[in-house]
N, C-alpha and C positions, 0 to 999 in steps of 0.2 A: 724386668725388660719386657716380659709378656704384659705386664699391667699397664706399663707406660704405652704400649704400642695400641692397646685397647681403648684407652683414654683419648689418645689422638685420633683413632678412628671414629669413635663416638663423637667428639668435638666436631670432626669435619662432617659428620652425617647431620650433626644438628645445625651446622652452618648452611649445608646445602638445603635442608628442610626449612629454614628460616628465609632465605632468598628465594624457594620456590612459593612459600606463602606469601611473601612480599610482592613478587611478581605477579601472583593470582589475584591479589587484592588489587593492584594497578589495573590489571586487565578486566576486571568487574567495574571499577571506577569508570574506566574510560570508555568502556563499552556501553555503558549507559549514557555517558556525554555523547557519544557517536549517534546513539539512537535517538536521543532527544534533539540532535542538531539535524540529522536527515529523515527523521520520521516522528515529528514532535506531537503529532495526532494517533499515536499507536494504541493508547488507551481509550480511544473515544468508543463509546457503548453504543450498541445498537438497542437503543429503547424505542419502544412504540408509543409514545406520547405526543407526536407532532411538535416537540420542544425545537426552539432554533438550535442550530449546530453551528459551533464556532471553531473555526479552523487556524491553526498558525501556520504561517509560511515555513517550509524547511530552509536549510542552508543554502540550496540551488535556487530558491525563490519560488517553488512549486508548492502547491496543497495537495499533500497526499494524505488519504485516511483510510482506513478499514471499513468495508461495509458489506453488503450481501446481494448476490444475484441468485433468484429462485431458492432462497434460503440456504445457500452455501457461501462462506466466507470469501472475500477477494480484496484486494487492495486497489483503492482507486486514485488516480491521477486526474484532478479536475482540469478540463480542457474546453474553455469557452470557445474555442476556435474549431472544434469539432461538432459537425452536425449531428451525429448520431454518437452513442455509447460504441465505442470500438473493442472488441473483445480478441485478445491472441488465440490463433488457430488451437495451439495446444490446450488452452484453458478452456476453450469453447468445447473441445472434445470431452475434457473431465467434468464439465457442467452438463454434458450430453444434449448440447443445442443442435438443433437441426437447421443445418444451412439451407437458406432459400434461394431465390433468384439472384444471379449475379448481378453485380453492378460495379461502376469503377467510383474510385474516391480519389480526390486530389491530396496529396500529402507534400510535406517540405521535400521529399525523396522523389517526386513526380507523380503518376497516376498508376494507381494500382487496382487489381480486381479483388472485391470484397463480395460477401454473401450476406444478404439482408436475413434476420432473423427478429422474432418477437420473445422479450423477456416476459416472464409471468409477473415477476416483482423485483424492484431494485429498491435498496433501502441504504440510506447513509445517516447513522445515529437515529434520532426519532423521525426522520424524514422518509417516507416510503410511497411509492407509486407502483401501480400494477399496469400491465400491458404495455412496456416500454419499446420502442422501437430501438434497434441497435445493429450493429454488423458484425460478422467474424472475419477478421484480418488474418489470413494464413501466413502472411509476411511479417507480422509483428513479433518480435522476441520477448521474451521473458513472461511473467505472470500478471504483470500490472495491466489495468484496464483503463482506459481513457474514458471517462465520464464526461461526456459531451451535452450538447443541448437537448437532446430528445429527452434528458432528465431535468437538467438545469433550467430549461425554459419555464417549469412550472413552479419555480421558486424565485424569492427575492434575494439577491446578492448584494452585500454591503460590505466594501472593503475598506479598512481604515488602518493605514500603517501595515503592519504584518499579520492582520488579522482578517478573517473572512468569515462572515456571518451568512448562513442560509437559513431560510424560513419560508414557510407557506405564505 
């Protein structure tokens, strides 16, 4: 009787472990799929060889990619409608950026107060620029930086389908 009870316990334990393993594998599989759909450029390398950067549009229709500001890793959202690079206030604090003169920026949500700053370097893949104008936006939520025209105006942008190629 005791032996039969032990066998049932072990069988239930293995059944539960099997389901946990199966669910874990599903999680890993779908997490990779989710990442590929929402951040297809997450593996973009920061190479310093001036090679063109080819970005894929994400599920929402945006171009997002990892990059660097003053040699610190950041996540960029390319925004050709933004005059300058726009950095969330909390991220600017962690990057130790100094807010300069106050200015006003027109956004989809109205006019807001921002602070001018100068970035020592901005890099996206193999494309890098020195001394780039930006502004600190204390109202902006999250950690994503809007990569505006103060950087993009120095590049050639070629869009075909869901692919955007940037080069000098």
